[in-house]
Residue frames as qw, qx, qy, qz and C-alpha x, y, z in Angstrom:
[[0.337, -0.209, 0.216, 0.892, 50.55, 26.33, 103.64],
 [0.310, 0.753, 0.379, -0.439, 48.46, 29.29, 102.43],
 [0.498, 0.180, 0.542, 0.652, 48.54, 29.71, 98.66],
 [0.124, 0.911, 0.390, -0.049, 46.52, 32.95, 98.76],
 [0.516, 0.415, 0.004, 0.749, 48.50, 35.70, 97.04],
 [0.256, -0.381, -0.379, 0.804, 49.28, 38.71, 99.21],
 [0.192, 0.855, 0.471, -0.096, 46.74, 41.51, 98.91],
 [0.463, 0.309, 0.174, 0.812, 47.82, 44.27, 96.63],
 [0.047, -0.470, -0.249, 0.845, 47.67, 47.94, 97.54],
 [0.473, 0.727, 0.437, -0.238, 44.96, 49.76, 95.54],
 [0.228, 0.869, -0.250, -0.361, 47.54, 51.77, 93.59],
 [0.331, -0.363, 0.817, 0.303, 49.56, 48.67, 92.54],
 [0.407, 0.184, -0.661, -0.603, 48.85, 46.85, 89.29],
 [0.707, -0.045, 0.446, -0.547, 45.68, 44.81, 89.78],
 [0.476, 0.003, 0.866, 0.151, 45.14, 41.23, 88.67],
 [0.471, 0.554, 0.658, 0.194, 44.14, 41.26, 84.98],
 [0.099, 0.918, 0.053, -0.381, 45.01, 44.92, 84.49],
 [0.775, 0.520, 0.123, 0.338, 46.59, 45.39, 81.12],
 [0.635, -0.254, -0.019, 0.729, 50.12, 46.81, 81.30],
 [0.212, 0.402, 0.283, 0.845, 49.37, 49.76, 78.95],
 [0.355, -0.747, -0.326, -0.457, 46.41, 50.90, 81.05],
 [0.703, -0.595, -0.221, 0.322, 48.35, 50.47, 84.26],
 [0.518, 0.012, 0.069, 0.853, 51.15, 52.64, 82.85],
 [0.060, -0.563, -0.304, -0.766, 48.51, 55.27, 82.03],
 [0.595, -0.718, -0.345, -0.103, 47.05, 54.95, 85.51],
 [0.686, -0.315, -0.152, 0.637, 50.54, 55.50, 86.95],
 [0.228, 0.297, 0.151, 0.915, 50.74, 58.82, 85.06],
 [0.390, -0.658, -0.376, -0.523, 47.28, 59.69, 86.45],
 [0.729, -0.564, -0.329, 0.202, 48.26, 58.70, 89.99],
 [0.621, -0.183, -0.073, 0.758, 51.53, 60.62, 89.94],
 [0.130, 0.579, 0.271, 0.757, 49.85, 63.79, 88.69],
 [0.112, -0.032, -0.552, 0.826, 48.83, 64.48, 92.31],
 [0.148, 0.487, 0.726, -0.463, 45.54, 65.65, 93.86],
 [0.324, 0.604, 0.008, -0.728, 44.81, 68.13, 91.05],
 [0.226, -0.086, 0.867, 0.435, 44.98, 65.34, 88.43],
 [0.642, 0.411, 0.157, -0.627, 42.50, 65.11, 85.61],
 [0.762, 0.163, 0.612, 0.135, 41.87, 62.29, 83.18],
 [0.549, 0.818, 0.149, 0.084, 41.79, 64.71, 80.22],
 [0.083, -0.906, 0.410, 0.068, 45.09, 66.17, 81.34],
 [0.588, -0.333, 0.719, 0.162, 46.71, 62.69, 81.21],
 [0.712, 0.516, 0.466, 0.099, 45.13, 61.96, 77.84],
 [0.339, 0.938, -0.048, 0.054, 46.59, 65.22, 76.48],
 [0.365, -0.740, 0.549, 0.134, 49.97, 64.55, 78.09],
 [0.698, -0.017, 0.680, 0.225, 50.20, 61.27, 76.17],
 [0.576, 0.737, 0.337, 0.107, 48.96, 62.89, 72.97],
 [0.036, 0.962, -0.260, -0.078, 51.56, 65.64, 73.29],
 [0.527, -0.506, 0.651, 0.206, 54.27, 63.05, 73.79],
 [0.647, 0.245, 0.676, 0.254, 53.19, 61.37, 70.56],
 [0.155, -0.139, 0.367, 0.906, 53.12, 64.71, 68.70],
 [0.033, -0.554, -0.757, -0.344, 49.33, 64.84, 68.39],
 [0.171, -0.465, -0.036, -0.868, 46.97, 67.74, 69.03],
 [0.177, -0.024, 0.719, -0.672, 45.23, 68.07, 72.35],
 [0.187, -0.428, -0.849, -0.247, 41.87, 66.33, 72.72],
 [0.287, -0.372, 0.034, -0.882, 38.83, 68.34, 73.80],
 [0.818, -0.297, 0.083, -0.485, 37.16, 65.34, 75.43],
 [0.428, -0.408, 0.801, -0.088, 38.15, 62.04, 77.03],
 [0.477, 0.190, -0.744, -0.427, 38.20, 59.12, 74.57],
 [0.838, -0.271, -0.095, -0.465, 35.72, 56.37, 75.44],
 [0.840, 0.092, -0.487, 0.220, 38.44, 53.74, 75.88],
 [0.240, 0.322, -0.515, 0.757, 40.15, 55.93, 78.50],
 [0.500, -0.339, 0.181, -0.776, 36.92, 56.63, 80.35],
 [0.916, -0.114, -0.285, -0.259, 36.00, 52.96, 80.34],
 [0.702, 0.157, -0.544, 0.433, 39.45, 51.89, 81.63],
 [0.005, 0.366, -0.423, 0.829, 39.37, 54.60, 84.34],
 [0.707, -0.288, 0.073, -0.641, 35.96, 53.40, 85.53],
 [0.924, 0.006, -0.372, -0.086, 36.73, 49.68, 85.26],
 [0.710, 0.099, -0.471, 0.515, 40.00, 49.98, 87.15],
 [0.433, -0.842, -0.314, 0.074, 38.74, 52.65, 89.60],
 [0.549, 0.398, -0.142, 0.721, 41.54, 55.09, 88.86],
 [0.187, -0.720, 0.086, -0.663, 40.14, 57.94, 90.98],
 [0.804, -0.562, -0.013, -0.192, 39.67, 55.71, 94.05],
 [0.907, -0.045, -0.079, 0.411, 43.11, 54.16, 93.71],
 [0.393, 0.525, -0.107, 0.747, 44.82, 57.50, 93.13],
 [0.370, -0.728, 0.078, -0.572, 43.10, 59.02, 96.18],
 [0.913, -0.397, -0.063, 0.071, 44.18, 56.00, 98.27],
 [0.739, 0.208, -0.097, 0.633, 47.74, 56.83, 97.16],
 [0.024, 0.694, -0.056, 0.717, 47.26, 60.52, 98.04],
 [0.679, -0.670, -0.015, -0.300, 46.16, 59.53, 101.57],
 [0.911, -0.185, -0.064, 0.363, 49.23, 57.34, 102.09],
 [0.482, 0.454, -0.047, 0.748, 51.41, 60.22, 100.85],
 [0.274, -0.747, 0.014, -0.605, 49.72, 62.61, 103.29],
 [0.846, -0.531, -0.032, -0.027, 50.17, 60.20, 106.20],
 [0.831, 0.050, -0.058, 0.551, 53.85, 59.79, 105.34],
 [0.234, 0.602, -0.043, 0.762, 54.32, 63.54, 105.09],
 [0.522, -0.737, 0.002, -0.430, 52.65, 64.06, 108.46],
 [0.915, -0.350, -0.034, 0.196, 54.81, 61.37, 110.06],
 [0.674, 0.271, -0.051, 0.685, 57.99, 62.87, 108.55],
 [0.045, -0.721, 0.025, -0.691, 56.95, 66.32, 109.79],
 [0.732, -0.647, -0.027, -0.211, 56.25, 64.99, 113.26],
 [0.897, -0.131, -0.039, 0.420, 59.66, 63.27, 113.31],
 [0.437, 0.493, -0.043, 0.751, 61.40, 66.45, 112.17],
 [0.346, -0.762, 0.024, -0.547, 59.70, 68.40, 114.95],
 [0.876, -0.479, -0.030, 0.034, 60.70, 65.79, 117.48],
 [0.791, 0.100, -0.039, 0.602, 64.34, 65.88, 116.30],
 [0.143, 0.666, -0.021, 0.732, 64.30, 69.72, 116.33],
 [0.595, -0.727, -0.018, -0.343, 62.91, 69.68, 119.90],
 [0.918, -0.281, -0.036, 0.280, 65.59, 67.20, 121.04],
 [0.614, 0.342, -0.021, 0.711, 68.34, 69.26, 119.44],
 [0.076, -0.717, 0.005, -0.693, 67.08, 72.56, 120.84],
 [0.756, -0.639, -0.059, -0.131, 66.72, 71.04, 124.30],
 [0.854, -0.104, -0.032, 0.508, 70.35, 69.91, 124.17],
 [0.368, 0.498, 0.016, 0.785, 71.39, 73.37, 123.01],
 [0.370, -0.782, -0.068, -0.497, 69.40, 75.05, 125.75],
 [0.856, -0.501, -0.035, 0.122, 70.99, 72.85, 128.40],
 [0.737, 0.123, 0.005, 0.664, 74.47, 73.48, 126.93],
 [0.096, 0.690, 0.063, 0.715, 73.80, 77.21, 126.83],
 [0.605, -0.746, -0.028, -0.277, 72.80, 77.13, 130.50],
 [0.898, -0.248, -0.029, 0.361, 75.92, 75.10, 131.26],
 [0.521, 0.408, -0.013, 0.749, 78.13, 77.72, 129.68],
 [0.224, -0.756, -0.022, -0.614, 76.40, 80.44, 131.70],
 [0.801, -0.595, -0.035, -0.060, 76.72, 78.42, 134.95],
 [0.834, -0.025, -0.034, 0.550, 80.43, 77.70, 134.30],
 [0.297, 0.570, 0.008, 0.766, 80.99, 81.35, 133.52],
 [0.454, -0.773, -0.040, -0.442, 79.25, 82.39, 136.74],
 [0.885, -0.420, -0.057, 0.193, 81.42, 80.02, 138.74],
 [0.674, -0.085, 0.108, 0.725, 84.59, 81.43, 137.24],
 [0.131, 0.935, 0.322, -0.072, 83.30, 85.02, 137.12],
 [0.147, -0.894, 0.260, 0.334, 86.57, 86.87, 137.36],
 [0.483, -0.358, 0.685, 0.411, 88.53, 84.43, 135.21],
 [0.516, 0.428, 0.695, 0.262, 86.30, 84.23, 132.11],
 [0.166, -0.024, 0.289, 0.942, 86.05, 86.70, 129.27],
 [0.184, -0.592, -0.650, -0.439, 82.16, 86.77, 129.36],
 [0.141, -0.328, 0.264, -0.896, 80.62, 89.73, 131.21],
 [0.179, 0.173, 0.828, -0.502, 78.16, 89.04, 134.04],
 [0.525, 0.401, 0.093, -0.745, 75.38, 90.55, 131.83],
 [0.523, 0.354, -0.657, -0.412, 76.21, 88.13, 128.99],
 [0.131, 0.078, -0.967, 0.203, 76.27, 85.18, 131.37],
 [0.327, 0.282, 0.625, -0.651, 72.91, 86.05, 132.81],
 [0.576, 0.431, -0.193, -0.667, 71.47, 86.50, 129.33],
 [0.385, 0.257, -0.865, -0.194, 72.81, 83.05, 128.33],
 [0.048, 0.095, 0.906, -0.410, 71.25, 81.51, 131.43],
 [0.429, 0.382, 0.347, -0.742, 67.96, 83.29, 130.85],
 [0.565, 0.419, -0.402, -0.586, 67.76, 82.48, 127.14],
 [0.267, 0.189, -0.944, -0.045, 68.76, 78.89, 127.75],
 [0.194, 0.215, 0.801, -0.523, 66.02, 78.49, 130.37],
 [0.523, 0.437, 0.080, -0.727, 63.45, 80.12, 128.03],
 [0.487, 0.370, -0.671, -0.419, 64.46, 77.84, 125.16],
 [0.088, 0.044, -0.978, 0.183, 64.25, 74.78, 127.42],
 [0.350, 0.317, 0.600, -0.645, 60.77, 75.74, 128.58],
 [0.543, 0.460, -0.210, -0.670, 59.65, 76.37, 124.99],
 [0.368, 0.281, -0.856, -0.231, 60.97, 73.00, 123.77],
 [0.045, -0.116, -0.944, 0.306, 59.24, 71.21, 126.66],
 [0.214, -0.524, -0.650, -0.508, 55.99, 73.05, 125.88],
 [0.371, -0.587, -0.522, 0.495, 55.96, 75.05, 129.09],
 [0.111, 0.943, 0.221, 0.222, 54.89, 78.70, 129.21],
 [0.443, 0.453, -0.276, 0.722, 57.59, 81.38, 129.60],
 [0.098, -0.193, 0.456, -0.863, 55.63, 83.09, 132.33],
 [0.247, -0.489, -0.836, -0.017, 52.58, 82.28, 134.42],
 [0.135, -0.245, 0.097, -0.955, 50.11, 85.02, 135.08],
 [0.085, -0.441, -0.848, 0.283, 47.25, 84.99, 137.52],
 [0.201, -0.254, -0.163, -0.932, 44.16, 87.04, 136.86],
 [0.016, -0.363, -0.846, 0.391, 41.29, 87.22, 139.25],
 [0.168, -0.497, -0.450, -0.723, 37.82, 88.41, 138.52],
 [0.077, -0.222, -0.660, 0.714, 36.02, 90.29, 141.24],
 [0.029, -0.703, -0.686, -0.185, 32.44, 91.29, 141.69],
 [0.072, -0.830, -0.104, -0.543, 31.12, 94.62, 142.75],
 [0.475, -0.819, 0.212, -0.243, 33.04, 96.12, 145.61],
 [0.150, 0.618, -0.764, 0.106, 35.91, 93.70, 145.06],
 [0.695, -0.188, 0.587, -0.371, 33.95, 90.72, 146.35],
 [0.401, -0.037, 0.888, 0.223, 33.59, 87.24, 144.85],
 [0.422, 0.170, -0.455, -0.765, 31.94, 86.72, 141.50],
 [0.488, 0.126, 0.804, -0.315, 28.85, 84.56, 141.90],
 [0.444, 0.302, -0.511, -0.671, 27.61, 82.94, 138.70],
 [0.540, 0.041, 0.798, -0.265, 24.96, 80.23, 138.51],
 [0.324, 0.256, 0.832, 0.370, 23.08, 78.28, 135.83],
 [0.176, 0.827, 0.508, -0.163, 20.25, 80.82, 135.83],
 [0.098, -0.799, 0.199, 0.559, 22.77, 83.55, 135.09],
 [0.277, -0.189, 0.766, 0.548, 24.12, 81.56, 132.14],
 [0.262, 0.542, 0.781, 0.166, 20.59, 81.09, 130.74],
 [0.065, 0.906, 0.264, -0.325, 19.81, 84.79, 131.16],
 [0.185, -0.635, 0.438, 0.608, 23.11, 85.77, 129.51],
 [0.316, 0.088, 0.833, 0.446, 22.42, 83.39, 126.58],
 [0.202, 0.742, 0.640, -0.015, 18.93, 84.86, 126.11],
 [0.040, -0.886, -0.005, 0.461, 20.32, 88.41, 126.22],
 [0.251, -0.399, 0.641, 0.606, 22.96, 87.51, 123.64],
 [0.301, 0.384, 0.819, 0.302, 20.30, 86.01, 121.36],
 [0.108, 0.884, 0.415, -0.188, 18.18, 89.16, 121.66],
 [0.183, -0.755, 0.270, 0.568, 21.20, 91.34, 121.00],
 [0.302, -0.130, 0.763, 0.556, 22.11, 89.33, 117.89],
 [0.250, 0.606, 0.746, 0.116, 18.52, 89.42, 116.71],
 [0.027, 0.918, 0.207, -0.338, 18.25, 93.18, 117.16],
 [0.248, -0.595, 0.467, 0.605, 21.59, 93.69, 115.43],
 [0.317, 0.127, 0.823, 0.454, 20.58, 91.59, 112.44],
 [0.184, 0.767, 0.614, -0.017, 17.22, 93.39, 112.15],
 [0.079, -0.873, -0.007, 0.482, 18.93, 96.78, 112.13],
 [0.270, -0.337, 0.634, 0.642, 21.07, 95.88, 109.07],
 [0.604, 0.463, -0.049, -0.647, 19.26, 96.53, 105.79],
 [0.667, 0.376, -0.559, -0.318, 18.54, 93.49, 103.70],
 [0.298, 0.160, -0.911, 0.235, 19.07, 91.01, 106.56],
 [0.702, -0.363, 0.019, -0.612, 16.55, 89.15, 108.62],
 [0.230, -0.297, 0.891, -0.254, 16.87, 86.40, 111.16],
 [0.502, -0.090, -0.726, -0.461, 15.05, 83.27, 109.91],
 [0.745, -0.398, 0.067, -0.531, 12.28, 81.76, 111.98],
 [0.953, -0.098, -0.278, 0.074, 13.25, 78.93, 114.28],
 [0.718, -0.585, 0.064, 0.372, 16.49, 78.39, 116.16],
 [0.251, 0.923, -0.273, -0.099, 19.25, 80.81, 115.20]]
């Protein structure tokens, strides 16, 4: 049987950490990424009815160093960020699932309306709009484009575009020269020697 105690998270009370200093660390940790040690010192002083300090007392500075407050608090911040990202991803996934169901239902209403065209109170225009919007929403939720466009580049006279490595090198050189000339023409700017 393993008698080794379970490893503590960095932000939990550490072995040998005095309760008072851990409570102060907790205030520091919970202050968030913009936390400051002086801010926590002054928060405690204010609670006790004392004037604000202009500097961090040595005992506080020593405890913060000894118990690695900044490192521990930043470890907490990272876990919080990971949890927030996971919650956001889950919310997006749930929204996508819900919107997909709504899109399919919307298309179903349109299809049922088209089947019973003379008997339903929806106009043919409304039914087609439902069908179209439902299909668009479904495509959006599934990450598919609404439309697909094809663009073709043509060379001179409508022929094929021929582009080789040498053309890329020449174009890169021309772009460098253009940038260099542009920088030189602006007052007070110069391109440094070496690779731009």
